[in-house]
Structures are given as structure tokens and as C-alpha cells.
C-alpha positions as a Markdown table, in Angstrom:
| # | Residue | x | y | z |
|---|---|---|---|---|
| 1 | Unk | -106.0 | 22.3 | -50.8 |
| 2 | Unk | -103.7 | 24.6 | -53.0 |
| 3 | Unk | -106.0 | 24.3 | -56.0 |
| 4 | Unk | -108.8 | 25.4 | -54.4 |
| 5 | Unk | -107.0 | 28.1 | -52.6 |
| 6 | Unk | -105.8 | 29.4 | -55.9 |
| 7 | Unk | -109.6 | 28.9 | -57.1 |
| 8 | Unk | -110.4 | 31.3 | -54.1 |
| 9 | Unk | -107.9 | 33.6 | -54.6 |
| 10 | Unk | -108.8 | 33.7 | -58.3 |
| 11 | Unk | -112.6 | 34.7 | -58.0 |
| 12 | Unk | -111.8 | 37.2 | -55.4 |
| 13 | Unk | -109.6 | 39.1 | -57.8 |
| 14 | Unk | -111.5 | 38.8 | -60.7 |
| 15 | Unk | -115.0 | 40.2 | -58.4 |
| 16 | Unk | -112.7 | 42.9 | -57.4 |
| 17 | Unk | -111.9 | 43.6 | -61.0 |
| 18 | Unk | -114.6 | 43.4 | -62.3 |
| 19 | Unk | -116.7 | 45.4 | -59.9 |
| 20 | Unk | -119.3 | 42.7 | -59.2 |
| 21 | Unk | -121.0 | 43.2 | -55.8 |
| 22 | Unk | -121.7 | 39.6 | -54.7 |
| 23 | Unk | -121.8 | 38.6 | -50.5 |
| 24 | Unk | -118.2 | 36.9 | -51.3 |
| 25 | Unk | -116.5 | 39.6 | -53.1 |
| 26 | Unk | -115.3 | 40.9 | -50.0 |
| 27 | Unk | -113.6 | 37.4 | -48.0 |
| 28 | Unk | -112.2 | 36.2 | -51.4 |
| 29 | Unk | -110.7 | 39.4 | -52.3 |
| 30 | Unk | -108.8 | 39.8 | -48.3 |
| 31 | Unk | -107.9 | 36.2 | -49.4 |
| 32 | Unk | -105.9 | 36.9 | -52.4 |
| 33 | Unk | -104.3 | 39.9 | -51.0 |
| 34 | Unk | -103.1 | 37.5 | -48.0 |
| 35 | Unk | -102.3 | 34.5 | -49.9 |
| 36 | Unk | -100.8 | 35.5 | -53.4 |
| 37 | Unk | -97.9 | 37.3 | -52.0 |
| 38 | Unk | -97.9 | 35.0 | -48.8 |
| 39 | Unk | -97.2 | 31.9 | -51.5 |
| 40 | Unk | -94.4 | 34.3 | -53.5 |
| 41 | Unk | -92.8 | 34.7 | -50.2 |
| 42 | Unk | -92.9 | 31.6 | -48.9 |
| 43 | Unk | -91.4 | 30.0 | -52.6 |
| 44 | Unk | -88.4 | 32.0 | -51.9 |
| 45 | Unk | -87.8 | 30.6 | -48.2 |
| 46 | Unk | -87.0 | 27.2 | -49.2 |
| 47 | Unk | -84.1 | 26.3 | -46.4 |
| 48 | Unk | -86.8 | 27.6 | -43.3 |
| 49 | Unk | -88.9 | 25.3 | -42.0 |
| 50 | Unk | -92.5 | 24.9 | -42.3 |
| 51 | Unk | -93.9 | 26.7 | -39.3 |
| 52 | Unk | -90.9 | 29.7 | -39.6 |
| 53 | Unk | -91.8 | 29.6 | -43.1 |
| 54 | Unk | -95.1 | 30.0 | -42.6 |
| 55 | Unk | -94.9 | 33.2 | -40.7 |
| 56 | Unk | -92.2 | 34.8 | -42.4 |
| 57 | Unk | -94.6 | 34.6 | -45.7 |
| 58 | Unk | -97.7 | 35.8 | -43.9 |
| 59 | Unk | -95.7 | 38.7 | -42.5 |
| 60 | Unk | -94.0 | 39.5 | -45.5 |
| 61 | Unk | -97.5 | 39.4 | -47.1 |
| 62 | Unk | -98.6 | 41.9 | -44.8 |
| 63 | Unk | -95.5 | 44.3 | -45.4 |
| 64 | Unk | -96.1 | 44.1 | -49.2 |
| 65 | Unk | -100.1 | 45.0 | -48.6 |
| 66 | Unk | -98.9 | 48.2 | -46.5 |
| 67 | Unk | -96.3 | 49.5 | -48.2 |
| 68 | Unk | -98.4 | 49.0 | -51.6 |
| 69 | Unk | -101.3 | 50.7 | -50.0 |
| 70 | Unk | -99.2 | 53.2 | -48.7 |
| 71 | Unk | -97.4 | 54.4 | -52.1 |
| 72 | Unk | -100.9 | 54.4 | -53.7 |
| 73 | Unk | -102.0 | 56.5 | -51.5 |
| 74 | Unk | -99.1 | 58.8 | -51.2 |
| 75 | Unk | -98.8 | 59.5 | -54.7 |
| 76 | Unk | -102.9 | 59.7 | -55.3 |
| 77 | Unk | -103.4 | 56.6 | -57.5 |
| 78 | Unk | -105.3 | 54.8 | -54.8 |
| 79 | Unk | -108.2 | 52.3 | -56.2 |
| 80 | Unk | -109.7 | 49.4 | -55.6 |
| 81 | Unk | -108.4 | 47.5 | -59.1 |
| 82 | Unk | -105.2 | 49.4 | -59.2 |
| 83 | Unk | -104.7 | 48.3 | -55.5 |
| 84 | Unk | -105.6 | 44.6 | -56.6 |
| 85 | Unk | -103.3 | 44.9 | -59.7 |
| 86 | Unk | -100.4 | 46.3 | -57.9 |
| 87 | Unk | -100.6 | 43.6 | -55.4 |
| 88 | Unk | -100.8 | 40.8 | -58.4 |
| 89 | Unk | -98.0 | 42.6 | -59.8 |
| 90 | Unk | -95.4 | 42.1 | -57.1 |
| 91 | Unk | -96.2 | 39.3 | -55.8 |
| 92 | Unk | -95.6 | 37.9 | -59.6 |
| 93 | Unk | -92.0 | 39.7 | -59.1 |
| 94 | Unk | -91.3 | 37.9 | -55.8 |
| 95 | Unk | -92.0 | 34.7 | -57.1 |
| 96 | Unk | -89.9 | 35.4 | -60.4 |
| 97 | Unk | -86.3 | 34.4 | -58.7 |
| 98 | Unk | -88.1 | 31.1 | -57.2 |
| 99 | Unk | -89.2 | 30.1 | -60.3 |
| 100 | Unk | -85.3 | 31.2 | -62.1 |
| 101 | Unk | -83.8 | 29.2 | -59.4 |
| 102 | Unk | -82.7 | 25.8 | -60.6 |
| 103 | Unk | -83.9 | 23.0 | -58.3 |
| 104 | Unk | -81.4 | 21.5 | -55.6 |
| 105 | Unk | -82.1 | 18.0 | -55.8 |
| 106 | Unk | -79.9 | 15.3 | -56.7 |
| 107 | Unk | -77.8 | 15.1 | -60.1 |
| 108 | Unk | -78.3 | 11.6 | -61.7 |
| 109 | Unk | -74.4 | 10.6 | -61.6 |
| 110 | Unk | -72.9 | 8.6 | -64.9 |
| 111 | Unk | -71.7 | 5.4 | -64.0 |
| 112 | Unk | -68.0 | 5.1 | -65.7 |
| 113 | Unk | -66.7 | 1.2 | -65.6 |
């Protein structure tokens, strides 16, 4: 399911950036605008239970989208391509700390005799 979600989001971003007239453009782009920041926020929230993590991730995604749109409108630089690019860049910035963080799994101990 994760691969399908990445594929749908990627198709949405490409269709919007390439300005392709397709009936799939709007739903796939909307999916990208919600899923990309939500996955980035969810990756940072490892300590929460899954339901809470999902709710907070979707709320964070909505906040990222709304703040991006508000900032672009206030600066008079709004465009569809710019919005998609800005949300993708912010999602990547939100994902980087989770990727850099060391995994918290068990470490293997060496056995001493």
C-alpha cells in the first residue's frame, strides 16, 4: 500500500508540474498535498501510538499546506507549480531529521568470556 501511495502522489505532482489536462490531475495532486507532509510529520512522531500519530500527521499536513499557501499569497508569489514545489521542499525538510536520527533498536552486545 505504501508503494501505491507513493505512486499516486508522484503522479499527482508530475501532472500538476507538467500542466497536463487530465481528470486524474486534481485528485492525485490533492493526495500528494496531504500525503507528502503527513508522511514527513508521521516519521518524526515515533513515540506515539498509531492512531494518535495518524491524526497528528494529517493535522500537521493541513497546517503545512495552509501556511505555505498563506505565505505565498502574502508575498504575491502564488502559483500552482510553486505551491507543489514548496510543499515538496517543506516535506523533505520535515523528513530529514527522522532520516538522520539513529535507529533506536537493540544493539548487539559482544559476549565476553
